[in-house]
C-alpha positions in Angstrom: 4.3 22.3 53.1 1.0 20.3 53.7 -1.0 23.2 52.4 1.1 23.7 49.3 0.9 20.1 48.5 -3.0 20.2 48.7 -3.1 23.3 46.5 -0.8 21.3 43.7 -3.2 18.6 44.1 -5.9 20.9 43.7 -4.7 22.2 40.7 -3.7 19.1 39.0 -7.1 17.5 39.9 -9.2 20.6 38.5 -7.0 20.3 35.2 -8.2 16.9 35.1 -11.7 17.7 35.2 -11.4 20.0 32.6 -9.7 17.1 30.5 -12.1 14.4 30.8 -15.0 17.2 30.1 -12.8 18.1 26.8 -12.5 14.4 26.1 -16.1 13.7 26.3 -17.3 16.7 24.2 -14.8 16.0 21.4 -15.2 12.6 21.3 -19.0 13.1 21.0 -18.8 15.7 18.3 -16.2 13.6 16.1 -18.1 10.1 16.1 -21.5 12.0 15.9 -20.5 13.9 13.0 -19.0 11.2 11.0 -21.6 8.4 11.5 -23.7 9.8 8.4 -20.5 9.9 6.1 -20.9 7.6 2.9 -18.1 5.8 1.6 -16.7 6.9 -1.8 -18.1 4.4 -4.9 -14.9 5.6 -6.7 -12.4 2.1 -7.0 -9.2 2.9 -7.7 -6.3 0.1 -7.1 -5.0 -0.1 -3.8 -1.8 -1.8 -2.5 -1.9 -3.0 1.2 1.7 -3.6 2.8 2.1 -5.5 6.2 5.4 -6.1 8.0 5.0 -9.1 10.0 7.4 -10.2 13.2 6.0 -13.1 15.2 3.0 -15.1 15.7 0.0 -12.8 17.1 -2.9 -14.8 18.7 -5.6 -14.6 16.0 -3.1 -13.9 13.4 -5.1 -16.2 10.6 -8.4 -14.5 11.3 -6.3 -10.9 10.9 -4.7 -11.5 7.9 -7.5 -13.2 6.4 -9.8 -10.2 6.8 -7.5 -8.4 5.1 -7.8 -10.6 1.9 -11.6 -10.7 2.1 -12.4 -7.0 1.0 -15.6 -5.9 -0.6 -13.2 -3.9 -2.9 -12.4 -5.1 -6.7 -8.9 -4.6 -7.3 -6.3 -4.7 -4.4 -3.3 -6.6 -3.1 -1.8 -7.5 0.1 1.9 -7.5 0.4 3.7 -9.3 3.3 7.1 -8.6 4.5 9.0 -10.5 6.9 13.2 -9.9 8.0 14.0 -13.3 9.5 13.3 -16.3 7.0 12.9 -18.3 10.4 9.8 -16.1 11.7 7.4 -18.5 13.2 4.6 -16.6 11.0 6.6 -17.6 7.6 4.8 -21.4 7.5 1.1 -19.1 8.3 1.8 -16.9 5.6 2.7 -19.1 3.2 -0.6 -20.9 3.9 -2.2 -17.5 3.6 -0.5 -16.8 0.1 -1.8 -20.5 -1.2 -5.6 -19.4 0.1 -5.3 -16.2 -1.7 -3.2 -16.3 -4.5 -4.9 -13.3 -6.0 -4.6 -11.1 -3.5 -1.6 -12.1 -1.6 2.3 -11.9 -2.1 5.1 -12.9 0.4 8.5 -11.3 0.9 10.8 -13.1 3.2 14.3 -12.7 4.4 14.3 -8.5 3.8 17.6 -7.5 5.0 17.5 -4.8 7.3 17.9 -1.4 5.9 17.7 0.6 9.3 16.9 0.0 13.0 13.5 -0.1 12.6 12.9 -3.3 10.9 9.3 -2.6 10.4 9.7 0.9 8.4 12.5 -1.2 6.5 10.5 -3.9 5.5 7.6 -1.6 4.5 10.2 0.0 2.0 11.0 -3.2 0.4 7.1 -3.5 0.2 6.7 -0.3 -1.4 9.3 -0.8 -3.7 7.2 -4.0 -4.9 3.6 -2.3 -4.6 1.8 -2.4 -7.9 -0.7 0.5 -7.1 -0.5 4.6 -6.2 -2.7 4.4 -3.3 -1.4 2.8 -0.8 -2.2 1.3 3.1 0.3 0.5 5.6 -1.4 -1.8 8.0 -0.4 -3.6 11.1 -0.6 -7.4 11.4 -2.4 -7.4 14.6 -5.7 -5.8 13.4 -8.9 -7.3 12.4 -11.2 -5.3 9.9 -14.4 -5.6 8.1 -14.9 -6.1 4.6 -15.4 -2.6 3.7 -12.1 -1.5 5.3 -10.3 -0.8 2.1 -13.4 1.4 0.7 -14.0 3.3 4.2 -10.2 4.2 4.6 -9.6 5.5 1.1 -12.6 7.7 0.3 -11.1 10.6 2.0 -8.3 10.5 -0.2 -10.6 10.0 -3.3 -13.2 12.8 -2.7 -10.2 15.1 -1.9 -11.2 15.8 1.7 -7.6 14.4 2.9 -4.1 13.6 1.8 -3.5 11.0 4.5 -5.9 8.9 6.4 -4.9 6.8 9.6 -7.3 4.6 11.8 -7.2 4.1 15.6 -8.0 0.7 17.2 -9.5 -0.9 20.3 -10.3 -4.4 21.5 -14.3 -4.5 21.5 -14.6 -7.4 23.7 -11.8 -8.4 25.6 -11.6 -11.4 27.4 -9.0 -11.2 29.9 -7.9 -8.7 32.2 -4.9 -7.2 30.3 -6.6 -6.9 27.3 -9.4 -5.1 28.7 -7.0 -2.8 30.4 -5.0 -2.2 26.7 -8.5 -1.7 25.4 -9.7 1.0 28.0 -6.1 2.8 27.2 -7.0 3.2 23.5 -10.7 3.5 24.0 -11.1 6.2 26.9 -7.5 7.9 26.7 -5.7 7.8 23.7 -8.4 8.6 21.0 -10.3 11.0 23.0 -6.6 13.0 23.4 -6.0 12.6 19.8 -9.2 14.0 18.9 -8.3 17.0 21.4 -4.9 17.4 19.8 -6.7 17.6 16.7 -8.9 20.2 17.5 -6.1 22.3 19.3 -3.9 22.2 16.3 -6.4 22.8 13.9 -6.2 19.3 12.2 -4.4 16.2 12.7 -0.7 16.3 12.8 0.4 12.7 13.4 -0.3 9.3 12.4 -1.1 5.9 13.9 0.9 3.0 12.6 -2.0 0.7 12.9 -3.2 2.0 9.3 -1.8 4.7 7.3 -3.5 5.3 3.9 -1.8 7.8 1.0 -0.4 7.9 -2.5 2.8 7.1 -3.2 3.7 10.4 -4.7 2.4 12.3 -1.6 4.9 9.7 0.5 7.8 10.6 -1.7 7.0 14.4 -1.5 7.3 14.8 2.4 10.3 12.6 2.5 9.3 8.8 2.3 9.8 6.6 5.5 12.4 7.0 7.9 14.2 3.8 8.6 16.1 4.6 12.1 13.4 6.7 14.2 10.8 5.1 17.2 7.6 6.9 16.5 8.2 6.9 12.9 4.1 6.8 12.4 4.0 9.9 14.1 6.6 11.6 12.6 5.3 10.5 9.1 2.0 12.3 9.8 3.7 15.3 11.5 5.8 15.3 8.3 2.9 15.2 6.2 1.0 18.2 8.2 4.3 20.5 7.9 4.5 19.9 4.2 0.6 21.3 4.0 -1.2 17.9 3.5 -4.3 17.3 5.1 -4.2 14.6 7.7 -7.5 12.9 9.0 -8.6 10.5 11.4 -11.1 7.9 10.1 -14.2 7.3 12.0 -13.7 3.4 11.3 -12.1 2.3 14.4 -10.1 -1.2 13.8 -10.4 -4.1 16.0 -7.3 -4.9 18.1 -7.7 -7.5 21.0 -4.3 -8.2 22.8 -5.7 -11.8 23.6 -4.0 -13.6 26.7 -1.0 -11.3 27.3 -0.5 -10.2 30.8 -0.2 -6.9 32.5 3.5 -6.9 32.5 3.5 -7.0 28.7 0.9 -4.1 28.6 3.2 -1.9 30.7 6.2 -2.7 28.7 4.6 -1.9 25.4 3.0 1.2 27.0 6.3 2.2 28.3 7.6 2.3 25.0 4.6 4.4 23.6 5.4 6.8 26.5 9.3 7.4 26.0 8.2 7.5 22.1 5.8 10.4 23.1 8.2 12.2 25.3 10.9 12.4 22.4 8.5 13.1 19.7 6.5 16.1 21.7 8.9 17.3 23.6 8.2 19.7 26.6 4.1 18.7 25.9 4.9 15.2 27.3 4.8 16.7 30.7 1.4 18.7 30.7 -0.1 15.1 30.4 0.2 15.5 34.3 -3.2 17.0 34.2 -4.8 13.4 32.7 -4.9 11.9 36.2 -7.2 13.1 38.5 -8.7 9.9 39.6 -5.3 8.9 40.8 -4.8 12.4 42.8 -7.7 11.5 44.9 -6.2 9.4 47.5 -3.4 11.6 48.2 -5.4 14.6 48.4 -8.1 12.9 50.7 -5.0 11.8 53.2 -3.3 15.1 53.3 -6.9 17.0 53.9 -7.9 14.6 56.5 -10.7 13.8 54.5 -12.1 17.4 54.7 -15.5 18.0 53.1 -14.1 19.8 50.2 -11.8 17.2 49.4 -14.3 14.6 49.4 -16.8 16.6 47.3 -14.1 17.3 44.8 -12.7 13.4 44.4 -16.4 12.6 44.0 -16.9 15.1 41.3 -13.6 13.8 39.9 -14.8 10.5 39.9 -18.1 11.0 38.5 -16.9 13.0 35.7 -14.2 10.5 34.7 -16.7 7.7 34.5 -19.3 9.9 32.4 -16.4 10.6 30.2 -15.6 6.6 30.0 -19.2 6.2 29.1 -19.2 8.7 26.4 -16.2 7.0 24.5 -17.8 3.4 25.3 -21.0 4.5 23.4 -19.4 7.0 21.0 -17.2 4.1 19.5 -19.8 1.4 19.8 -18.1 -0.7 22.2 -20.9 -1.6 24.5 -19.1 -5.0 25.7 -16.8 -3.0 27.6 -19.1 -2.3 30.1 -18.9 -5.2 31.8 -15.1 -4.0 32.6 -15.8 -1.0 34.2 -14.9 -2.0 37.7 -11.0 -1.8 36.3 -10.9 1.6 35.5 -9.1 2.6 38.5 -6.6 -0.2 37.7 -6.5 1.5 34.2 -5.9 5.1 35.5 -3.0 3.6 38.1 -1.3 2.2 35.4 -1.4 5.1 33.2 0.1 7.2 35.6 2.9 5.0 36.5 3.8 4.5 32.9 3.7 8.3 32.4 6.1 8.9 35.0 8.4 6.4 34.1 8.0 7.5 30.7 9.3 10.8 31.8 12.9 9.8 31.8 15.2 6.7 30.4 15.9 5.9 27.0 15.7 2.0 26.7 13.0 0.5 25.0 11.8 -2.9 24.5 10.4 -3.8 20.7 10.2 -6.9 18.9 12.5 -8.8 21.0 15.1 -6.4 21.1 16.1 -3.6 23.2 16.8 -0.2 21.8 18.4 3.0 23.1 16.2 6.1 21.8 18.2 9.2 21.2 17.2 12.8 20.3 14.6 13.5 18.2 13.5 10.0 18.5 16.3 8.2 16.5 16.9 5.0 17.6 20.0 2.6 17.9 20.8 -1.0 19.2 21.1 -0.9 23.3 24.7 -1.9 24.3 
């Protein structure tokens, strides 16, 4: 039995080494090839739509950044479900500060269980322009955000553009753990899937840019799904539209949240991935080589070959981490390198727990995830 377990862990670790190497290669290739891209000089009117629920730390700075764009003609629409939401007063101040850019819609009656996409459906109806951007309210963008994001739409290289996000300079442990999850795991994995699928077949909800006519052609917003952003990109690709990842990685710092909050959010993401990707979810077992080191060492009695394999795995993992950090230009994460074992352990626990269960916690509500990612209130 011990030999069988040793073989299992050996196979898992070798698969993880291949995964780490692929992450490093595809991450370096993608960001090296996009560094020289020049944003289009075309200026078409753009509508940015943001669904808001609650008041995140740094909300004013995040929302203000959307209103200070180096772009001549755009609007920013904010939608809130609950008129008593804690964000309303600050949003009203935003309207007063940027009256030419901002429009606010409060008390939007839910049209489905997914309140975010329900709000976006209202904003979509009120938006004035053909080119649209769905954006989360907890990101902070630079003044060239719009121009960089919509350039692939205008020059014909993409029909749907999405952006990833990380915390470039986390100040607290949980924020650093969350940032590493995006920087060294999620984005590299996304780039591997992009290569294997011969193109991106999903979008990331933090930012999605497209045209109204394009969105309508592949089915519009779905208001009763979890992972609706993933599904939106999947439907776009299936309809023959080209989905592309922007090299512009957005600023997303979770501030002072604790590890429990990080875990709860990532467990929701894991169960979302399981329902959207199906059996592919379980192949992620080959992504946690560093976690398998301890059981392999214990089973083998710290045999020389096991020690050598574990050291090799850890070294390759850290090389891959460094490649991600420097490719995405976030050197301030270097001071948090010591948390990689914690990050990898948490990722493994999330993956295991995400492999079963239907309940998720999202925006203050417990929801049930059912077949194909359809959600309903948890009863």
